[in-house]
N, CA, C and O atoms as a DFTB+ gen file, in Angstrom:
836 C
 N C O
     1  1      26.907      12.000      24.112
     2  2      28.632      11.775      23.793
     3  2      28.957      12.177      22.421
     4  3      28.347      11.890      21.391
     5  1      30.344      13.111      22.615
     6  2      30.954      13.173      20.916
     7  2      31.121      12.307      20.376
     8  3      32.183      11.781      20.711
     9  1      30.600      11.790      19.627
    10  2      30.936      10.735      18.952
    11  2      31.134      10.823      17.599
    12  3      30.673      11.785      16.985
    13  1      31.915       9.736      16.899
    14  2      32.229      10.177      15.637
    15  2      33.390       9.453      15.333
    16  3      33.746       8.566      16.109
    17  1      34.133       9.738      14.160
    18  2      35.168       8.887      13.856
    19  2      36.514      10.311      13.862
    20  3      36.222      11.497      13.706
    21  1      37.831       9.826      14.061
    22  2      38.628      10.921      14.188
    23  2      39.180      11.022      13.026
    24  3      39.606      10.009      12.471
    25  1      39.298      12.568      12.298
    26  2      39.827      12.660      11.232
    27  2      41.186      12.037      10.928
    28  3      41.928      11.847      11.891
    29  1      41.585      11.712       9.761
    30  2      40.716      11.717       8.458
    31  2      39.702      10.694       8.282
    32  3      38.949      10.735       7.309
    33  1      39.648       9.967       8.979
    34  2      38.433       8.614       9.175
    35  2      37.246       9.087       9.218
    36  3      36.846      10.099       9.793
    37  1      36.539       8.135       8.434
    38  2      35.061       8.416       8.425
    39  2      34.800       9.026       6.953
    40  3      35.691       9.377       6.179
    41  1      33.375       9.087       6.707
    42  2      32.663       9.736       5.467
    43  2      32.035      10.759       5.970
    44  3      32.092      11.212       7.113
    45  1      31.215      11.229       4.742
    46  2      30.520      12.354       5.084
    47  2      29.300      12.027       6.160
    48  3      28.490      11.101       6.140
    49  1      29.476      13.260       7.233
    50  2      29.160      13.262       8.543
    51  2      29.276      12.237       9.900
    52  3      28.569      12.084      10.895
    53  1      30.601      11.587       9.393
    54  2      30.886      10.659      10.297
    55  2      32.128      11.185      11.263
    56  3      32.662      10.561      12.180
    57  1      32.420      12.488      10.794
    58  2      34.094      12.905      11.358
    59  2      33.680      13.962      12.726
    60  3      32.754      14.770      12.790
    61  1      34.241      13.781      13.283
    62  2      34.178      14.280      14.622
    63  2      35.341      15.486      14.890
    64  3      36.491      15.053      14.972
    65  1      35.199      16.712      15.011
    66  2      36.183      17.528      14.976
    67  2      36.268      18.222      16.333
    68  3      35.281      18.911      16.590
    69  1      37.370      18.189      17.391
    70  2      37.668      18.410      18.265
    71  2      37.302      20.029      18.616
    72  3      37.360      20.733      17.607
    73  1      37.020      20.582      19.568
    74  2      37.027      22.235      19.632
    75  2      37.182      22.756      21.138
    76  3      37.197      21.810      21.926
    77  1      37.272      23.705      21.597
    78  2      37.541      23.901      22.773
    79  2      36.267      23.458      23.656
    80  3      36.459      23.225      24.849
    81  1      35.064      23.342      23.152
    82  2      34.085      23.213      24.444
    83  2      33.841      21.414      24.280
    84  3      32.957      20.974      25.015
    85  1      34.538      20.419      23.407
    86  2      34.447      19.419      23.853
    87  2      35.459      18.580      22.523
    88  3      35.613      18.951      21.359
    89  1      36.062      17.290      23.261
    90  2      36.942      16.390      22.055
    91  2      36.105      15.013      21.956
    92  3      35.104      14.809      22.643
    93  1      36.618      14.104      21.038
    94  2      35.974      13.250      20.801
    95  2      36.020      12.459      22.157
    96  3      36.981      12.528      22.924
    97  1      34.735      11.591      22.421
    98  2      34.658      10.646      23.349
    99  2      33.865      11.348      24.901
   100  3      33.141      10.640      25.600
   101  1      34.142      12.718      25.218
   102  2      33.530      13.374      25.723
   103  2      32.083      12.913      25.961
   104  3      31.243      12.808      25.068
   105  1      31.892      12.657      27.222
   106  2      30.175      12.493      27.498
   107  2      29.696      13.768      28.178
   108  3      30.341      14.453      28.971
   109  1      28.282      14.003      27.673
   110  2      28.180      15.672      28.241
   111  2      27.587      15.697      29.633
   112  3      27.360      16.701      30.308
   113  1      27.389      14.520      29.932
   114  2      26.779      14.033      31.398
   115  2      28.093      14.568      32.692
   116  3      28.037      15.068      33.815
   117  1      29.203      14.119      31.759
   118  2      30.551      14.672      32.632
   119  2      31.188      15.832      32.116
   120  3      32.158      16.056      32.840
   121  1      31.110      16.620      31.268
   122  2      31.726      17.789      30.970
   123  2      31.165      19.110      31.128
   124  3      31.740      20.179      31.335
   125  1      29.583      18.765      30.954
   126  2      28.953      19.938      30.578
   127  2      27.960      20.298      32.195
   128  3      27.312      19.465      32.827
   129  1      28.117      21.656      32.502
   130  2      27.649      22.009      33.821
   131  2      25.937      21.341      33.947
   132  3      25.175      20.988      33.046
   133  1      25.792      21.351      35.117
   134  2      24.098      20.480      35.595
   135  2      23.392      22.063      35.175
   136  3      23.928      23.145      35.415
   137  1      22.404      21.913      34.669
   138  2      21.397      23.530      34.385
   139  2      19.824      22.497      34.735
   140  3      19.516      21.314      34.593
   141  1      19.271      23.515      35.154
   142  2      17.579      22.728      34.996
   143  2      17.074      22.536      33.873
   144  3      17.236      23.517      33.147
   145  1      16.418      21.534      33.300
   146  2      15.900      21.187      32.148
   147  2      14.909      22.285      31.271
   148  3      15.058      22.580      30.086
   149  1      13.929      22.763      32.138
   150  2      13.095      23.900      31.352
   151  2      12.042      23.107      31.028
   152  3      10.985      23.586      30.615
   153  1      12.235      21.854      31.185
   154  2      11.118      21.475      30.232
   155  2      10.614      20.321      31.216
   156  3      11.401      19.450      31.585
   157  1       9.345      20.337      31.612
   158  2       8.265      19.512      32.841
   159  2       7.286      18.976      32.511
   160  3       6.256      19.552      32.158
   161  1       7.497      17.520      32.591
   162  2       6.393      16.758      31.698
   163  2       5.800      15.923      33.059
   164  3       6.482      15.510      33.997
   165  1       4.142      15.781      32.868
   166  2       3.391      15.037      34.151
   167  2       3.387      13.794      33.930
   168  3       2.860      13.494      32.859
   169  1       3.972      12.538      34.842
   170  2       3.758      11.403      34.731
   171  2       2.451      10.790      34.396
   172  3       1.712      11.198      35.292
   173  1       1.697       9.975      33.541
   174  2       0.523       9.926      33.045
   175  2       0.019      10.429      31.984
   176  3      -1.015       9.963      31.504
   177  1       0.701      11.518      31.414
   178  2       0.414      11.937      30.653
   179  2       0.920      12.111      28.974
   180  3       2.149      12.044      29.011
   181  1       0.596      12.251      27.940
   182  2       1.398      12.182      26.671
   183  2       1.979      13.509      26.062
   184  3       1.342      14.562      26.055
   185  1       2.972      13.395      25.661
   186  2       3.785      14.789      25.311
   187  2       4.114      14.418      23.516
   188  3       4.149      13.307      22.987
   189  1       4.258      15.348      23.080
   190  2       4.831      15.599      21.374
   191  2       6.174      15.312      21.571
   192  3       6.759      15.603      22.615
   193  1       6.838      14.608      20.370
   194  2       8.171      14.695      20.101
   195  2       8.224      14.825      18.870
   196  3       7.350      14.365      18.135
   197  1       9.194      15.436      18.467
   198  2       9.804      15.621      16.869
   199  2      11.315      15.239      16.570
   200  3      12.168      14.995      17.424
   201  1      11.437      15.236      15.553
   202  2      12.991      14.612      15.019
   203  2      12.806      15.102      13.275
   204  3      11.727      15.031      12.686
   205  1      13.863      15.505      12.760
   206  2      14.256      15.601      11.443
   207  2      15.308      14.936      10.962
   208  3      16.052      14.389      11.777
   209  1      15.611      14.833       9.449
   210  2      16.150      14.152       8.620
   211  2      17.186      14.999       7.756
   212  3      16.895      15.984       7.076
   213  1      18.190      14.549       7.878
   214  2      19.072      15.066       6.612
   215  2      19.377      14.439       5.901
   216  3      19.215      14.806       4.738
   217  1      20.121      12.861       6.216
   218  2      20.289      11.807       5.418
   219  2      19.814      11.048       5.781
   220  3      20.058      10.871       6.975
   221  1      18.811      10.028       5.133
   222  2      17.556       9.262       5.188
   223  2      18.215       7.837       4.905
   224  3      18.599       7.412       3.815
   225  1      18.251       7.234       6.080
   226  2      18.400       5.768       5.916
   227  2      17.689       4.715       6.409
   228  3      18.085       3.657       6.899
   229  1      16.275       5.257       6.166
   230  2      15.004       4.408       6.629
   231  2      15.198       4.153       7.996
   232  3      15.613       4.888       8.893
   233  1      14.719       2.649       7.999
   234  2      14.624       2.253       9.636
   235  2      13.722       2.405      10.586
   236  3      12.709       2.999      10.215
   237  1      13.754       2.000      11.903
   238  2      12.838       2.624      12.848
   239  2      13.726       3.272      13.901
   240  3      14.950       3.405      13.922
   241  1      12.739       3.656      14.812
   242  2      13.448       4.307      16.044
   243  2      12.332       3.981      17.481
   244  3      11.543       3.036      17.500
   245  1      12.464       4.788      18.385
   246  2      11.899       4.516      19.481
   247  2      12.543       5.836      20.668
   248  3      13.592       6.473      20.578
   249  1      11.652       5.896      21.548
   250  2      12.090       6.896      22.578
   251  2      12.100       6.232      23.922
   252  3      11.357       5.281      24.164
   253  1      13.043       6.792      24.905
   254  2      13.090       6.175      25.955
   255  2      13.486       7.132      27.292
   256  3      13.891       8.284      27.137
   257  1      13.312       6.491      28.680
   258  2      13.872       7.381      29.511
   259  2      14.899       6.826      30.322
   260  3      15.090       5.624      30.135
   261  1      15.706       7.459      31.286
   262  2      16.408       7.053      32.059
   263  2      16.981       8.249      33.042
   264  3      17.358       9.368      32.692
   265  1      16.943       7.739      34.262
   266  2      17.396       8.662      35.230
   267  2      18.202       9.561      35.234
   268  3      19.277       9.053      34.915
   269  1      18.353      10.861      35.450
   270  2      19.807      11.627      35.032
   271  2      20.744      11.485      35.960
   272  3      21.905      11.500      35.553
   273  1      20.526      11.329      37.286
   274  2      21.641      10.755      37.796
   275  2      22.269       9.625      38.150
   276  3      22.863       9.522      39.223
   277  1      22.173       8.487      37.093
   278  2      22.663       7.292      37.085
   279  2      23.278       7.140      35.734
   280  3      23.089       7.948      34.824
   281  1      24.152       5.888      35.621
   282  2      24.839       5.701      34.632
   283  2      23.818       6.048      33.396
   284  3      22.696       5.541      33.374
   285  1      24.261       6.924      32.388
   286  2      23.220       6.950      30.944
   287  2      23.940       5.848      29.950
   288  3      24.759       6.211      29.106
   289  1      23.558       4.458      30.126
   290  2      24.028       3.529      29.486
   291  2      22.789       2.776      28.779
   292  3      21.679       2.932      29.288
   293  1      22.913       2.014      27.700
   294  2      21.972       1.342      27.141
   295  2      21.120       0.310      27.950
   296  3      20.000       0.128      27.473
   297  1      21.396      -0.341      28.978
   298  2      20.853      -0.976      29.894
   299  2      19.952      -0.221      30.726
   300  3      19.114      -0.912      31.306
   301  1      19.904       1.143      30.953
   302  2      19.204       2.058      31.725
   303  2      18.295       2.545      31.175
   304  3      17.283       2.779      31.835
   305  1      18.341       2.869      29.763
   306  2      17.436       3.347      28.932
   307  2      16.495       2.402      28.396
   308  3      15.408       2.728      27.920
   309  1      16.951       1.165      28.483
   310  2      15.871       0.067      27.943
   311  2      15.285      -0.535      29.198
   312  3      14.934      -1.713      29.133
   313  1      15.135       0.119      30.329
   314  2      14.224      -0.227      31.377
   315  2      12.993       1.105      31.055
   316  3      11.887       0.796      31.498
   317  1      13.021       1.910      30.657
   318  2      11.923       2.912      30.708
   319  2      11.661       3.277      28.930
   320  3      12.119       4.292      28.404
   321  1      11.071       2.522      28.392
   322  2      10.624       2.634      27.151
   323  2       9.542       3.181      26.942
   324  3       8.575       2.747      27.568
   325  1       9.328       4.424      25.898
   326  2       7.990       4.878      26.125
   327  2       7.313       4.347      24.866
   328  3       7.880       3.880      23.878
   329  1       5.760       4.524      25.108
   330  2       4.757       3.858      24.255
   331  2       4.600       5.031      23.614
   332  3       4.618       6.104      24.218
   333  1       4.414       4.916      22.199
   334  2       3.644       5.813      20.846
   335  2       2.294       5.487      21.166
   336  3       1.782       4.379      21.324
   337  1       1.680       6.903      21.254
   338  2       0.265       7.389      21.318
   339  2      -0.651       7.741      20.313
   340  3       0.059       8.048      19.354
   341  1      -1.556       7.840      20.068
   342  2      -2.363       9.110      19.164
   343  2      -1.771       8.658      17.412
   344  3      -1.311       7.531      17.233
   345  1      -1.833       9.371      16.583
   346  2      -1.315       9.612      15.472
   347  2       0.116      10.071      15.258
   348  3       0.518      10.873      16.101
   349  1       1.091       9.675      14.157
   350  2       2.102      10.001      13.829
   351  2       1.929      11.460      12.917
   352  3       0.793      11.627      12.474
   353  1       2.762      12.341      12.650
   354  2       2.376      13.457      11.606
   355  2       3.973      13.623      10.900
   356  3       5.088      13.168      11.155
   357  1       3.549      14.289      10.160
   358  2       4.678      15.321       9.513
   359  2       4.069      16.616       9.255
   360  3       2.957      16.750       8.746
   361  1       4.930      17.689       9.670
   362  2       4.970      19.272       9.852
   363  2       6.131      19.826       9.292
   364  3       7.291      19.666       9.670
   365  1       5.680      20.537       8.294
   366  2       6.715      21.374       7.510
   367  2       6.640      22.958       7.955
   368  3       5.588      23.540       8.220
   369  1       7.747      23.453       7.981
   370  2       7.600      24.977       8.237
   371  2       6.959      25.618       9.785
   372  3       6.534      26.722      10.126
   373  1       7.112      24.541      10.351
   374  2       6.555      24.609      11.951
   375  2       5.315      24.745      12.064
   376  3       4.805      25.372      12.993
   377  1       4.506      24.044      10.918
   378  2       2.897      24.021      11.142
   379  2       1.889      24.947      10.663
   380  3       2.369      25.995      10.231
   381  1       1.007      24.882      10.633
   382  2      -0.013      26.168      10.454
   383  2       0.056      27.437      11.167
   384  3      -0.270      28.540      10.729
   385  1       0.583      27.109      12.472
   386  2       0.731      28.470      13.344
   387  2       2.065      29.147      13.195
   388  3       2.554      29.952      13.988
   389  1       2.694      28.621      11.835
   390  2       3.862      29.452      11.471
   391  2       4.138      29.693      10.002
   392  3       5.220      29.884       9.448
   393  1       2.623      29.629       9.374
   394  2       2.715      29.450       8.346
   395  2       2.963      28.448       7.136
   396  3       3.199      28.633       5.942
   397  1       2.828      27.421       7.845
   398  2       3.716      26.081       7.005
   399  2       2.266      25.179       7.309
   400  3       1.156      25.699       7.411
   401  1       2.537      23.790       7.420
   402  2       1.388      22.720       6.938
   403  2       1.860      21.803       7.683
   404  3       2.983      21.894       8.181
   405  1       1.004      20.702       7.882
   406  2       1.066      19.484       8.881
   407  2       0.114      18.668       8.277
   408  3      -0.751      19.167       7.556
   409  1       0.194      17.026       8.563
   410  2      -0.719      16.138       8.273
   411  2      -0.369      14.936       9.069
   412  3       0.812      14.589       9.030
   413  1      -1.322      14.139       9.890
   414  2      -1.257      13.301      10.637
   415  2      -2.257      11.966       9.974
   416  3      -3.309      12.134       9.357
   417  1      -1.631      10.677      10.280
   418  2      -1.695       9.355       9.689
   419  2      -1.741       8.535      10.874
   420  3      -1.587       8.960      12.019
   421  1      -2.007       7.079      10.472
   422  2      -1.788       6.050      11.304
   423  2      -0.395       5.659      11.064
   424  3       0.025       5.400       9.937
   425  1       0.518       5.606      12.423
   426  2       1.809       5.226      12.311
   427  2       2.250       3.631      11.933
   428  3       1.302       2.878      12.154
   429  1       3.139       3.109      11.552
   430  2       3.335       1.891      11.247
   431  2       4.489       1.551      12.374
   432  3       5.612       2.041      12.245
   433  1       4.094       0.499      13.735
   434  2       4.818       0.046      14.735
   435  2       4.995      -1.244      14.598
   436  3       4.427      -1.987      13.798
   437  1       5.947      -1.559      15.546
   438  2       6.508      -3.144      15.657
   439  2       6.542      -3.350      17.118
   440  3       6.969      -2.341      17.680
   441  1       6.220      -4.369      17.981
   442  2       6.488      -4.397      19.133
   443  2       6.804      -5.869      19.342
   444  3       6.725      -6.247      20.511
   445  1       7.214      -6.942      18.254
   446  2       7.406      -8.014      18.614
   447  2       9.271      -8.081      17.820
   448  3       9.668      -7.578      16.769
   449  1       9.901      -8.768      18.685
   450  2      11.156      -9.006      18.426
   451  2      12.011      -7.836      18.609
   452  3      13.073      -7.739      17.995
   453  1      11.525      -6.782      19.572
   454  2      11.792      -5.803      19.784
   455  2      12.877      -5.722      20.956
   456  3      12.693      -6.506      21.886
   457  1      14.040      -4.832      21.033
   458  2      14.538      -4.199      22.264
   459  2      14.528      -3.124      22.835
   460  3      14.973      -2.122      22.274
   461  1      13.937      -3.083      24.272
   462  2      14.037      -4.261      25.136
   463  2      12.558      -4.839      24.555
   464  3      11.770      -4.303      23.776
   465  1      12.495      -6.133      25.237
   466  2      11.324      -7.143      24.697
   467  2       9.609      -6.261      24.939
   468  3       9.178      -5.668      25.928
   469  1       9.186      -6.428      24.038
   470  2       8.159      -5.713      24.350
   471  2       7.588      -4.235      24.039
   472  3       6.410      -3.881      24.099
   473  1       8.911      -3.327      23.631
   474  2       8.861      -2.284      23.613
   475  2       8.154      -1.699      21.770
   476  3       8.213      -2.272      20.682
   477  1       7.791      -0.896      22.014
   478  2       7.395      -0.305      20.447
   479  2       8.146       0.557      19.612
   480  3       8.408       1.706      19.968
   481  1       8.533       0.056      18.459
   482  2       9.243       0.670      17.496
   483  2       8.508       1.597      16.603
   484  3       7.302       1.490      16.821
   485  1       8.790       2.513      15.631
   486  2       8.155       3.279      15.039
   487  2       8.964       3.139      13.562
   488  3      10.188       3.246      13.483
   489  1       8.131       2.895      12.468
   490  2       9.083       3.079      11.180
   491  2       9.032       4.410      10.514
   492  3       8.059       5.144      10.342
   493  1      10.137       4.554      10.212
   494  2      10.329       5.791       9.790
   495  2       9.517       6.351       8.793
   496  3       9.269       5.488       7.952
   497  1       9.049       7.321       8.556
   498  2       7.773       7.170       7.682
   499  2       8.340       7.911       6.402
   500  3       7.527       8.222       5.531
   501  1       9.529       8.181       6.248
   502  2       9.666       8.715       5.270
   503  2      10.586       7.957       4.048
   504  3      11.775       8.105       4.331
   505  1      10.433       7.279       2.924
   506  2      11.007       6.611       2.021
   507  2      11.968       7.308       1.077
   508  3      11.663       8.401       0.600
   509  1      13.135       6.706       0.788
   510  2      13.535       6.925      -0.015
   511  2      13.676       6.104      -1.088
   512  3      13.712       4.913      -0.779
   513  1      13.792       6.408      -2.548
   514  2      13.541       5.815      -3.731
   515  2      14.583       5.501      -4.342
   516  3      14.382       4.756      -5.300
   517  1      16.129       5.924      -4.061
   518  2      17.114       5.636      -4.635
   519  2      17.508       3.974      -4.651
   520  3      17.861       3.521      -5.740
   521  1      17.465       3.139      -3.588
   522  2      17.775       2.214      -3.390
   523  2      16.157       1.173      -3.311
   524  3      16.087       0.062      -2.785
   525  1      15.398       1.661      -3.751
   526  2      14.003       0.980      -4.066
   527  2      13.219       1.319      -2.470
   528  3      13.673       1.056      -1.356
   529  1      11.843       2.016      -2.837
   530  2      11.009       2.146      -1.529
   531  2      10.491       1.061      -0.929
   532  3       9.713       0.310      -1.516
   533  1      10.929       0.862       0.455
   534  2      10.039      -0.317       1.230
   535  2       8.781       0.007       1.197
   536  3       8.020      -0.936       0.979
   537  1       8.189       1.305       1.380
   538  2       6.440       1.588       1.596
   539  2       6.242       2.953       0.874
   540  3       7.136       3.718       0.510
   541  1       5.379       3.054       0.786
   542  2       4.729       4.331      -0.079
   543  2       4.630       5.397       0.857
   544  3       4.193       5.291       2.003
   545  1       5.105       6.544       0.253
   546  2       5.187       8.251       0.963
   547  2       3.732       8.378       1.550
   548  3       2.780       7.653       1.260
   549  1       3.736       9.409       2.407
   550  2       2.239       9.484       3.074
   551  2       1.687      10.724       2.072
   552  3       0.485      10.984       2.118
   553  1       2.421      11.363       1.315
   554  2       1.768      12.365       0.495
   555  2       2.409      12.367      -0.800
   556  3       3.432      11.692      -0.919
   557  1       2.028      12.933      -1.659
   558  2       2.349      13.227      -3.081
   559  2       3.640      14.652      -2.972
   560  3       3.286      15.773      -2.606
   561  1       4.427      14.479      -3.177
   562  2       5.823      15.271      -3.281
   563  2       5.319      16.524      -4.128
   564  3       5.242      16.385      -5.349
   565  1       4.972      17.735      -3.545
   566  2       4.938      18.703      -4.611
   567  2       5.184      20.232      -3.833
   568  3       4.405      20.839      -3.098
   569  1       6.479      20.585      -4.256
   570  2       6.976      21.900      -3.607
   571  2       5.818      23.009      -3.090
   572  3       4.864      23.509      -3.685
   573  1       6.299      23.161      -1.791
   574  2       7.786      23.258      -1.071
   575  2       7.227      21.921      -0.117
   576  3       7.973      21.813       0.856
   577  1       6.162      20.898      -0.110
   578  2       6.217      20.164       0.928
   579  2       6.735      18.880       0.177
   580  3       6.415      18.689      -0.996
   581  1       7.490      18.059       0.826
   582  2       8.043      16.618      -0.114
   583  2       8.225      15.797       1.449
   584  3       8.673      16.217       2.516
   585  1       7.725      14.589       1.094
   586  2       7.976      13.751       2.268
   587  2       8.225      12.375       1.703
   588  3       7.544      11.415       2.062
   589  1       9.241      12.271       0.779
   590  2      10.282      11.166       0.276
   591  2      11.473      11.534       0.173
   592  3      11.736      12.735       0.226
   593  1      12.522      10.523      -0.008
   594  2      13.825      10.982      -0.611
   595  2      14.855      11.121       0.379
   596  3      15.271      10.124       0.970
   597  1      15.386      12.486       0.655
   598  2      16.531      12.818       1.546
   599  2      17.557      11.923       1.503
   600  3      17.721      11.120       2.422
   601  1      18.306      11.964       0.499
   602  2      19.438      10.957       0.009
   603  2      20.481      11.622       0.745
   604  3      20.678      12.788       0.402
   605  1      21.231      11.144       1.718
   606  2      22.688      11.786       2.148
   607  2      22.646      13.271       2.042
   608  3      23.465      13.757       1.262
   609  1      21.936      13.999       2.606
   610  2      21.588      15.185       2.301
   611  2      21.659      16.138       1.182
   612  3      21.740      17.352       1.374
   613  1      21.630      15.612       0.040
   614  2      21.552      16.012      -1.081
   615  2      20.038      16.766      -1.469
   616  3      19.944      17.708      -2.256
   617  1      19.072      16.240      -0.858
   618  2      17.424      16.600      -1.264
   619  2      16.984      16.520       0.274
   620  3      15.860      16.019       0.292
   621  1      17.364      16.777       1.411
   622  2      17.164      16.961       2.427
   623  2      16.210      18.174       2.347
   624  3      16.364      19.133       1.592
   625  1      14.881      17.944       3.510
   626  2      14.071      19.053       3.277
   627  2      14.118      19.585       4.966
   628  3      13.749      18.987       5.977
   629  1      14.704      20.897       4.808
   630  2      15.263      21.207       6.083
   631  2      13.926      21.929       7.223
   632  3      14.166      22.243       8.389
   633  1      12.750      22.056       6.652
   634  2      11.658      22.483       7.299
   635  2      10.683      21.408       7.842
   636  3       9.711      21.644       8.558
   637  1      11.089      20.177       7.390
   638  2      10.143      19.007       8.012
   639  2      10.655      17.946       9.067
   640  3      11.677      17.261       9.016
   641  1       9.714      17.992       9.992
   642  2       9.491      17.179      11.228
   643  2       8.922      16.076      11.107
   644  3       8.027      15.915      10.277
   645  1       9.365      15.062      11.963
   646  2       8.904      13.885      12.150
   647  2       8.173      14.112      13.540
   648  3       8.773      14.545      14.525
   649  1       6.724      13.759      13.536
   650  2       5.840      14.105      15.172
   651  2       5.499      12.818      15.228
   652  3       5.291      12.028      14.307
   653  1       5.457      12.662      16.457
   654  2       4.974      11.639      17.527
   655  2       4.378      12.151      18.856
   656  3       4.568      13.285      19.295
   657  1       3.717      11.295      19.384
   658  2       3.390      11.383      20.853
   659  2       3.787      10.297      21.756
   660  3       3.523       9.171      21.335
   661  1       4.217      10.354      22.613
   662  2       4.676       9.536      23.659
   663  2       4.245       9.798      24.992
   664  3       4.181      10.956      25.405
   665  1       3.829       8.438      25.972
   666  2       3.087       8.057      26.789
   667  2       4.404       8.421      27.942
   668  3       5.567       8.228      27.588
   669  1       4.121       8.891      29.159
   670  2       4.911       8.670      30.183
   671  2       4.275       7.916      31.213
   672  3       3.212       8.274      31.721
   673  1       4.891       6.886      31.536
   674  2       4.148       5.917      32.706
   675  2       3.848       6.816      34.102
   676  3       4.535       7.580      34.780
   677  1       2.451       6.318      34.176
   678  2       1.883       7.057      35.121
   679  2       2.489       6.864      36.514
   680  3       2.340       7.732      37.374
   681  1       3.309       5.510      36.792
   682  2       3.751       5.145      38.239
   683  2       5.443       5.523      37.996
   684  3       6.330       4.943      38.622
   685  1       5.669       6.459      37.105
   686  2       6.924       6.638      37.017
   687  2       7.696       7.822      38.095
   688  3       7.367       9.008      38.086
   689  1       8.638       7.321      38.892
   690  2       9.216       8.219      40.187
   691  2       9.441       9.709      39.543
   692  3      10.176       9.787      38.558
   693  1       8.817      10.916      40.081
   694  2       9.243      11.951      39.760
   695  2      10.817      12.476      40.190
   696  3      11.495      12.169      41.170
   697  1      11.132      13.457      38.969
   698  2      12.552      13.558      39.356
   699  2      13.266      14.297      38.122
   700  3      12.600      15.092      37.457
   701  1      14.672      14.037      37.792
   702  2      14.947      14.680      36.803
   703  2      15.738      13.318      35.707
   704  3      16.546      12.458      36.056
   705  1      15.154      13.553      34.388
   706  2      15.459      12.410      33.527
   707  2      16.149      12.798      32.283
   708  3      16.043      13.985      31.974
   709  1      16.913      11.942      31.421
   710  2      17.284      12.152      30.079
   711  2      16.378      11.688      29.207
   712  3      16.272      10.470      29.344
   713  1      15.583      12.172      28.258
   714  2      15.074      11.380      26.900
   715  2      16.013      11.202      25.885
   716  3      16.818      12.013      25.427
   717  1      15.800      10.001      25.581
   718  2      17.079       9.481      24.528
   719  2      16.173       8.997      23.416
   720  3      15.266       8.235      23.754
   721  1      16.281       9.320      22.158
   722  2      15.608       8.979      20.725
   723  2      16.912       7.823      20.262
   724  3      18.107       8.083      20.120
   725  1      16.415       6.878      20.142
   726  2      17.520       5.905      19.046
   727  2      16.549       5.576      17.766
   728  3      15.332       5.415      17.675
   729  1      17.675       5.547      16.768
   730  2      16.997       5.243      15.486
   731  2      18.290       4.414      15.180
   732  3      19.453       4.780      15.351
   733  1      17.797       3.115      14.649
   734  2      18.141       2.298      13.728
   735  2      18.481       2.214      12.460
   736  3      17.693       1.291      12.257
   737  1      18.959       2.369      11.448
   738  2      19.100       2.491      10.112
   739  2      18.806       1.208       9.487
   740  3      19.305       0.216      10.018
   741  1      18.146       1.071       8.542
   742  2      17.765       0.200       7.880
   743  2      18.953      -0.186       6.360
   744  3      19.340      -1.261       5.900
   745  1      19.191       1.066       6.007
   746  2      20.062       1.249       4.945
   747  2      21.627       1.460       4.983
   748  3      22.350       1.563       3.993
   749  1      22.000       1.503       6.247
   750  2      23.585       1.548       6.382
   751  2      23.614       0.999       7.772
   752  3      22.666       0.848       8.542
   753  1      24.864       0.731       7.947
   754  2      25.230      -0.044       9.398
   755  2      25.152       0.916      10.545
   756  3      26.048       0.732      11.368
   757  1      24.387       1.818      10.802
   758  2      24.426       3.053      11.733
   759  2      23.305       2.949      12.900
   760  3      22.469       2.046      12.935
   761  1      23.395       3.929      13.787
   762  2      22.777       3.964      15.009
   763  2      22.862       5.430      15.196
   764  3      23.933       5.991      15.426
   765  1      21.651       6.093      15.089
   766  2      21.990       7.667      15.825
   767  2      21.025       7.901      17.117
   768  3      19.896       7.442      17.290
   769  1      21.554       8.487      17.713
   770  2      21.225       9.112      19.025
   771  2      20.953      10.183      19.566
   772  3      21.954      10.882      19.405
   773  1      20.199      10.747      20.117
   774  2      20.078      12.384      20.705
   775  2      19.588      11.819      22.148
   776  3      19.073      10.737      22.432
   777  1      19.935      12.950      22.972
   778  2      19.420      13.127      24.196
   779  2      18.583      14.632      24.625
   780  3      18.519      15.569      23.829
   781  1      18.097      14.665      25.723
   782  2      17.539      15.794      25.854
   783  2      17.282      15.708      27.412
   784  3      17.174      14.579      27.892
   785  1      17.176      16.822      28.250
   786  2      16.701      16.316      29.447
   787  2      15.447      16.781      29.827
   788  3      15.180      17.862      29.303
   789  1      14.671      16.378      30.487
   790  2      13.386      16.505      31.099
   791  2      13.081      16.473      32.753
   792  3      13.887      15.815      33.412
   793  1      12.255      16.967      33.297
   794  2      12.005      16.858      34.790
   795  2      10.399      16.239      34.783
   796  3       9.511      16.898      34.243
   797  1      10.122      14.979      35.397
   798  2       9.044      14.363      35.560
   799  2       8.657      14.654      36.771
   800  3       9.285      14.487      37.816
   801  1       7.088      15.313      36.542
   802  2       6.134      15.786      37.880
   803  2       5.554      14.476      38.100
   804  3       5.663      13.510      37.346
   805  1       4.849      14.535      39.340
   806  2       3.973      13.562      39.880
   807  2       2.660      13.545      39.116
   808  3       2.092      14.497      38.582
   809  1       2.214      11.997      39.183
   810  2       0.893      12.324      38.338
   811  2       0.117      12.773      39.069
   812  3       0.275      12.698      40.288
   813  1      -0.917      13.352      38.511
   814  2      -2.352      13.940      38.988
   815  2      -3.163      12.969      39.208
   816  3      -3.157      12.031      38.412
   817  1      -4.051      12.954      40.333
   818  2      -4.889      12.468      40.829
   819  2      -6.302      12.313      40.348
   820  3      -7.099      13.184      40.697
   821  1      -6.716      11.340      39.604
   822  2      -7.945      10.313      39.345
   823  2      -8.975      11.533      39.712
   824  3      -8.850      12.148      40.771
   825  1     -10.102      11.869      38.672
   826  2     -11.104      12.833      39.388
   827  2     -12.249      12.114      38.877
   828  3     -12.473      11.820      37.702
   829  1     -13.017      11.842      40.004
   830  2     -14.392      11.101      39.829
   831  2     -15.427      12.130      39.097
   832  3     -15.671      13.260      39.519
   833  1     -15.980      11.556      37.955
   834  2     -17.072      12.550      37.592
   835  2     -18.499      11.774      38.020
   836  3     -19.582      12.333      37.845
């Protein structure tokens, strides 16, 4: 959805400016033409997902799926929360394959008291220190690789990605879905969300060895 505040209300990053493509309140599922997702995931396998920060507000996040042809509501997304598997990572400049760097570590997760019940949330691994850090950074900040800070865009590291792997349920019905990422901030009263299209393929049969 084209979300935000109507000018001149709102602060940094919160104002939505209408364009010929969309106006405040437009839902992408209603105003954008339907196109192939070009992303195919197989049920029962895990896949890499990444996100980046400009203004860091701490907190935690999760990934979810909802059928693309259904109502894209919180209720529907909460029916298919995705499990984090493997290690969490930080990647700078696209990683070693593109001349950058990356590191992986055990993420901090919580599954008690979460919504939906039993879903696993991940701690945002990038601490900021201007309000007092709640946890230690995963590396020592040394140019060009930084892994703390990023206060309101002033010190954002544009080449840094937060890397996770999520498991697609093996019994998930094949079809077109929307992948939803939700970030509940700790240092502001904000929820940030992002969506992308994905096609789920049937799970592959087990192979006896």
